SETIRO-287168 format. One record per residue: residue number from 0; z, x, y of N, C-alpha, C in turn. Coordinates in steps of 0.2 Angstrom, whole numbers. Example, Ala and Ser with C-alpha at 12.3 -4.5 7.8 and 13.67 -1.06 7.14 Angstrom:
pos;n_pz;n_px;n_py;ca_pz;ca_px;ca_py;c_pz;c_px;c_py
0;39;66;-28;39;62;-22;39;66;-16
1;35;64;-11;36;68;-5;39;64;0
***
This chain:
pos;n_pz;n_px;n_py;ca_pz;ca_px;ca_py;c_pz;c_px;c_py
0;334;93;302;331;97;295;336;90;289
1;334;87;286;337;84;281;337;87;273
2;345;88;273;345;93;266;349;87;260
3;349;90;255;351;86;250;357;86;248
4;361;92;249;368;93;250;373;88;244
5;378;84;249;383;81;244;380;74;244
6;377;71;250;374;64;249;368;65;253
7;363;59;250;356;59;252;356;57;260
8;349;59;263;349;55;270;354;59;274
9;357;64;274;361;64;279;359;71;283
10;359;71;289;357;77;295;363;82;295
11;361;87;294;368;92;295;366;97;302
12;371;97;305;371;101;313;377;103;313
13;376;108;319;371;112;323;367;117;318
14;372;120;313;368;126;310;362;123;306
15;356;129;307;349;127;304;350;130;297
16;355;132;295;357;136;288;357;131;283
17;354;131;277;354;127;272;359;127;267
18;364;124;267;371;126;262;368;125;255
19;369;131;251;368;132;244;374;128;240
20;371;124;235;376;120;232;381;125;228
21;387;123;229;392;126;226;394;132;229
22;392;134;235;393;141;240;396;140;247
23;401;143;247;404;141;254;399;145;260
24;401;144;266;396;146;271;400;149;277
25;398;156;278;401;160;281;402;157;289
26;406;158;293;406;156;299;400;157;304
27;397;154;308;392;156;314;395;159;318
28;389;160;321;392;165;329;393;160;334
29;393;154;333;397;147;338;404;148;337
30;407;152;331;413;153;331;417;157;335
31;412;162;337;415;169;342;419;165;349
32;425;169;349;429;165;356;435;161;352
33;434;158;347;438;153;343;444;158;340
34;452;155;344;457;159;341;458;160;334
35;456;156;330;455;153;322;450;159;320
36;445;161;324;439;165;320;440;170;315
37;447;174;317;448;178;312;453;176;307
38;455;171;306;459;169;301;457;165;297
39;451;165;295;447;161;290;439;164;289
40;438;165;284;429;167;282;424;162;283
41;428;158;281;423;152;280;423;145;285
42;417;141;284;419;136;289;416;129;285
43;416;124;286;413;117;284;409;113;290
44;404;113;290;400;108;295;400;101;294
45;399;97;299;401;88;300;395;87;295
46;396;81;293;390;76;289;389;71;294
47;384;71;295;382;67;302;375;63;297
48;375;56;299;372;50;297;368;46;302
49;361;48;303;358;47;308;357;38;308
50;358;36;316;360;28;316;366;26;314
51;370;30;311;379;27;309;380;25;315
52;385;19;316;390;18;322;396;22;322
53;398;23;316;405;24;316;406;32;313
54;411;36;316;411;43;314;420;43;312
55;421;45;305;426;46;303;428;55;306
56;435;54;311;435;62;312;442;63;307
57;443;68;305;449;68;298;453;74;304
58;454;80;298;458;84;302;456;92;301
59;457;94;294;452;102;292;450;101;284
60;447;106;284;445;105;276;449;108;271
61;449;107;265;453;110;260;449;114;256
62;452;117;250;448;120;246;442;118;244
63;442;112;241;435;108;238;430;107;244
64;432;106;250;427;106;255;425;113;255
65;428;118;257;426;124;259;422;127;253
66;424;127;248;419;130;241;413;127;239
67;413;119;242;407;116;240;407;113;233
68;412;107;231;413;104;226;416;98;228
69;413;93;225;414;86;227;418;83;220
70;424;80;221;427;76;217;424;69;214
71;423;69;208;420;63;207;423;58;202
72;428;60;198;433;56;193;439;59;194
73;444;54;194;450;58;194;455;50;191
74;460;52;187;463;48;183;470;48;185
75;471;53;190;478;54;192;481;62;190
76;478;62;183;479;70;180;473;75;180
77;468;72;178;463;76;177;458;74;183
78;453;80;184;449;80;190;442;81;187
79;437;78;189;430;81;187;425;81;195
80;424;87;195;419;90;201;411;91;200
81;407;90;204;402;92;206;400;96;210
82;396;102;210;395;107;215;391;101;222
83;391;103;227;390;101;234;387;105;239
84;384;104;244;385;109;250;393;107;253
85;394;113;256;402;112;260;401;105;266
86;405;100;264;405;94;268;413;92;269
87;414;88;275;422;86;276;422;80;269
88;429;81;269;431;76;263;428;74;256
89;427;80;253;425;81;246;430;79;239
90;436;82;243;442;81;238;444;76;238
91;452;76;235;455;69;233;455;66;239
92;456;68;245;457;62;251;450;58;251
93;444;62;251;439;59;251;435;55;245
94;438;57;240;438;53;234;443;45;236
95;448;45;239;451;38;240;448;36;246
96;445;39;250;443;36;256;437;33;255
97;431;35;249;426;32;248;427;25;243
98;431;26;240;431;20;236;439;15;237
99;443;17;242;447;12;244;448;9;251
100;444;14;257;446;13;262;439;10;267
101;433;15;266;428;14;267;424;7;266
102;426;3;260;423;-2;258;426;-9;262
103;433;-6;264;437;-12;269;433;-13;276
104;431;-5;277;427;-6;285;421;-6;283
105;417;-10;278;411;-12;278;406;-5;278
106;410;1;276;405;7;277;404;10;269
107;399;15;270;397;18;263;394;23;265
108;398;29;261;397;38;262;388;38;262
109;386;41;266;379;44;266;375;38;269
110;376;34;271;372;27;272;374;26;280
111;380;25;282;381;21;289;388;23;292
112;391;30;290;396;33;291;395;41;293
113;397;43;297;398;51;298;404;53;298
114;406;59;296;412;62;294;412;70;298
115;419;71;300;421;77;305;426;79;303
116;428;85;304;434;89;307;436;91;313
117;442;92;318;441;94;323;443;102;322
118;445;103;317;445;110;315;441;113;308
119;436;116;309;432;115;303;432;121;298
120;438;126;297;440;131;294;446;129;291
121;448;133;284;455;133;284;457;139;286
122;463;137;289;465;143;294;471;147;289
123;471;154;288;476;157;285;474;156;278
124;468;152;276;467;152;269;472;146;266
125;473;141;271;478;136;270;476;130;272
126;480;125;269;478;118;272;482;115;278
127;487;121;279;491;118;285;489;120;290
128;491;116;297;491;117;303;496;118;306
129;497;122;311;502;123;319;504;116;319
130;509;113;323;510;107;326;504;104;330
131;504;99;332;498;97;338;499;99;344
132;506;103;347;507;105;352;506;110;352
133;505;115;349;504;123;350;498;124;354
134;498;128;358;494;129;362;488;132;359
135;488;138;354;483;140;351;478;135;346
136;481;131;343;478;127;340;476;121;343
137;478;119;351;473;116;355;468;119;359
138;468;126;359;462;129;360;458;130;355
139;459;129;347;454;131;344;451;124;342
140;455;119;344;452;111;342;446;111;350
141;448;113;355;442;112;360;437;116;360
142;438;123;356;433;126;354;427;125;349
143;431;122;344;427;120;338;424;112;340
144;427;107;343;423;103;346;417;103;351
145;421;108;354;414;110;359;408;111;357
146;408;117;351;403;119;348;401;116;343
147;403;113;339;400;110;333;401;103;332
148;404;98;338;404;91;338;398;89;341
149;393;88;336;387;83;339;384;77;335
150;388;72;335;386;68;332;381;64;334
151;379;58;330;373;54;332;373;50;339
152;368;49;341;369;45;349;372;39;347
153;371;35;340;373;28;339;379;29;338
154;383;35;338;391;32;337;395;29;342
155;396;22;341;399;19;344;409;19;342
156;411;22;337;417;20;336;419;26;331
157;424;30;332;428;35;329;435;33;328
158;434;34;320;441;32;316;445;39;317
159;450;40;319;453;46;320;460;44;315
160;460;49;310;463;49;305;469;55;307
161;474;54;309;481;56;310;481;61;317
162;486;65;316;488;67;322;483;71;326
163;481;77;323;476;81;325;470;77;328
164;468;73;325;462;69;325;462;64;331
165;468;61;332;471;57;337;469;63;344
166;473;67;345;473;73;349;465;74;352
167;463;76;347;456;79;347;452;73;352
168;453;67;349;447;63;351;450;59;360
169;457;58;360;460;56;367;465;59;369
170;467;65;367;473;70;372;480;66;369
171;481;63;366;487;59;364;490;64;360
172;496;67;359;500;72;357;508;69;355
173;508;64;356;516;61;356;520;63;359
174;519;66;365;523;69;371;523;63;377
175;527;64;380;528;61;388;529;53;386
176;532;51;382;535;45;380;538;42;387
177;537;36;388;538;31;394;546;29;391
178;547;30;386;555;27;384;555;21;381
179;559;17;380;559;10;377;557;9;369
180;559;16;368;557;16;360;548;17;360
181;545;19;364;537;19;364;535;26;360
182;531;26;356;529;32;353;521;33;356
183;521;38;359;513;40;360;509;45;354
184;512;45;349;509;48;343;504;44;337
185;502;47;335;500;42;329;503;36;326
186;511;38;326;514;32;323;513;25;330
187;513;26;334;514;23;339;506;20;341
188;501;24;340;494;22;342;491;19;338
189;493;20;331;489;18;326;488;11;326
190;481;9;325;478;2;323;477;-3;331
191;478;2;335;476;0;343;468;3;344
192;465;2;350;459;4;351;462;8;359
193;457;16;359;457;19;364;452;21;366
194;450;24;371;443;24;376;443;33;374
195;436;34;372;435;41;368;436;46;375
196;441;51;374;445;55;380;445;62;377
197;441;66;375;444;72;371;446;77;376
198;450;81;374;452;88;380;447;92;381
199;447;95;387;452;95;393;452;90;396
200;450;85;395;449;80;400;457;78;402
201;458;76;408;464;74;409;467;65;405
202;473;68;402;476;61;398;474;56;402
203;473;48;400;472;42;403;478;40;401
204;481;37;408;487;34;407;485;25;407
205;486;21;403;484;17;402;491;11;403
206;489;5;406;496;1;409;494;-6;407
207;490;-6;401;489;-13;401;486;-12;393
208;486;-16;388;483;-16;382;474;-15;384
209;472;-9;382;464;-8;382;460;-11;380
210;456;-14;384;450;-20;382;442;-16;381
211;440;-15;376;434;-11;376;428;-13;379
212;425;-8;382;419;-8;387;413;-5;382
213;409;-2;387;404;2;384;404;8;381
214;409;12;382;411;18;379;412;19;373
215;413;25;371;413;26;364;422;25;362
216;422;21;356;430;18;356;434;23;351
217;440;23;350;443;27;345;448;22;342
218;448;22;335;453;18;331;456;24;327
219;464;25;332;468;29;327;472;26;321
220;471;29;315;475;27;309;479;33;305
221;483;33;302;486;38;297;480;41;293
222;482;48;293;478;52;288;481;50;280
223;474;48;278;476;46;270;480;50;267
224;481;56;268;485;61;264;493;60;266
225;494;58;271;501;54;274;504;49;269
226;499;44;268;499;38;262;502;41;256
227;500;48;253;503;51;247;510;52;248
228;514;53;253;520;53;253;524;47;257
229;519;42;259;524;36;263;519;30;261
230;520;29;255;514;24;252;517;18;255
231;522;16;259;526;10;262;520;10;269
232;517;15;271;512;13;276;505;12;274
233;503;10;267;496;9;265;496;3;268
234;498;-3;268;497;-10;269;494;-10;276
235;498;-7;281;494;-6;289;489;-1;290
236;488;3;285;482;7;286;476;3;282
237;477;0;276;472;-6;275;470;-10;280
238;474;-13;284;474;-18;291;469;-13;295
239;471;-7;296;467;-3;302;461;-4;301
240;458;-1;294;451;0;291;448;-6;291
241;451;-12;291;450;-19;290;446;-22;298
242;449;-17;304;447;-20;310;439;-17;312
243;436;-12;308;432;-8;311;426;-14;312
244;424;-18;308;418;-21;310;419;-29;315
245;426;-28;315;427;-34;321;427;-31;327
246;428;-23;328;428;-19;333;421;-19;335
247;417;-16;330;411;-17;331;406;-22;335
248;408;-27;332;405;-35;335;409;-37;341
249;414;-33;343;417;-35;350;421;-41;349
250;424;-43;343;429;-48;343;437;-45;342
251;437;-39;341;443;-36;341;444;-30;346
252;449;-28;350;454;-33;352;453;-38;358
253;456;-45;356;455;-49;360;458;-48;367
254;454;-50;373;454;-49;379;461;-53;380
255;465;-51;383;472;-56;386;468;-62;392
256;473;-67;389;471;-73;394;473;-72;401
257;469;-77;405;471;-76;412;478;-80;413
258;482;-77;416;489;-80;418;488;-85;424
259;494;-89;422;493;-95;427;501;-94;430
260;502;-96;435;509;-97;439;511;-104;437
261;508;-109;436;509;-117;436;512;-117;429
262;515;-123;428;518;-126;422;514;-132;421
263;512;-131;413;508;-137;412;510;-142;413
264;506;-149;414;508;-155;413;510;-157;408
265;508;-155;402;510;-158;396;509;-151;392
266;516;-151;388;516;-144;384;514;-147;378
267;509;-140;376;505;-140;369;510;-141;363
268;509;-143;358;511;-145;352;516;-138;349
269;512;-132;350;514;-126;348;514;-121;354
270;520;-119;356;521;-113;362;525;-107;358
271;524;-102;362;528;-95;363;532;-96;370
272;538;-96;369;543;-94;375;547;-90;375
273;548;-86;383;552;-80;382;555;-81;389
274;561;-77;390;563;-76;395;566;-70;397
275;567;-68;404;571;-62;406;575;-63;410
276;581;-60;409;587;-60;413;589;-52;416
277;592;-55;422;596;-47;426;602;-47;420
278;605;-41;421;611;-37;418;616;-43;419
279;615;-47;424;621;-51;426;619;-58;423
280;616;-61;420;613;-66;417;609;-71;421
281;606;-68;427;602;-72;431;596;-73;427
282;593;-78;427;587;-80;425;581;-77;430
283;576;-73;429;573;-71;434;565;-71;432
284;563;-74;425;556;-76;424;556;-80;417
285;553;-85;416;550;-87;409;543;-86;409
286;542;-86;403;534;-87;401;533;-93;394
287;525;-94;396;523;-98;391;517;-96;389
288;516;-97;382;509;-94;379;507;-100;374
289;501;-101;375;498;-105;368;489;-104;367
290;487;-105;362;482;-105;359;476;-108;364
291;471;-106;368;466;-110;372;469;-111;379
***
């Protein structure tokens, strides 16, 4: 069923209830069994665009998304809204997403990108969620994704905004770091590509830079709301969104070059040179790298 809702030509699933403009939606029976069922009255369905290759997975709806209103103008002080059916990312974060970040990715809302949240209700009427390591939260994410996440078959890339979307799409939660200053949360994974591997599947341990294949891919990046408090992260986030088309075209990330155990007969004009020593100072390895 195609609806007019917030944006044209959008297929709303899995509910068959047409959202009334400007009216919240009561939780459907598919929320039965979720640990958050009794901790909120309303829910916000995903927004799917048939044929879209990219889906933005965010976090949870705010008041604007729940109430069914979309921010259409904001000068930093005054906000102008219009009514719409409940949908993800219709508040301040969605306003910035549509104007500042989707264009970097070659995307336009309502045309070639789908939107979703791993938690589709305002838990305890709040925008705040328990930490991603909380067992109840994890159970809620698994229930919500299992019953409500029905993306178009054309989806090839999920942009995971923030720690909750990262966990929902890959099972990575920032724990079990191998050391060496490596972070397995959103701070460490942002900007990289991971395979789609949602809980309760076992976590995939990658021992090399992941090279995309035919499965659905995940591009983690900071949640846009995080950038309001950490504006120094804006440049790297802009770079993340700018990778989307390169990922879809198979141009990024580049596959690692083949390794050779032989020293070149003639060194290229420009090279990168690295060494490894034992604690006693003995040279155990050197490496040489150059383009082509």
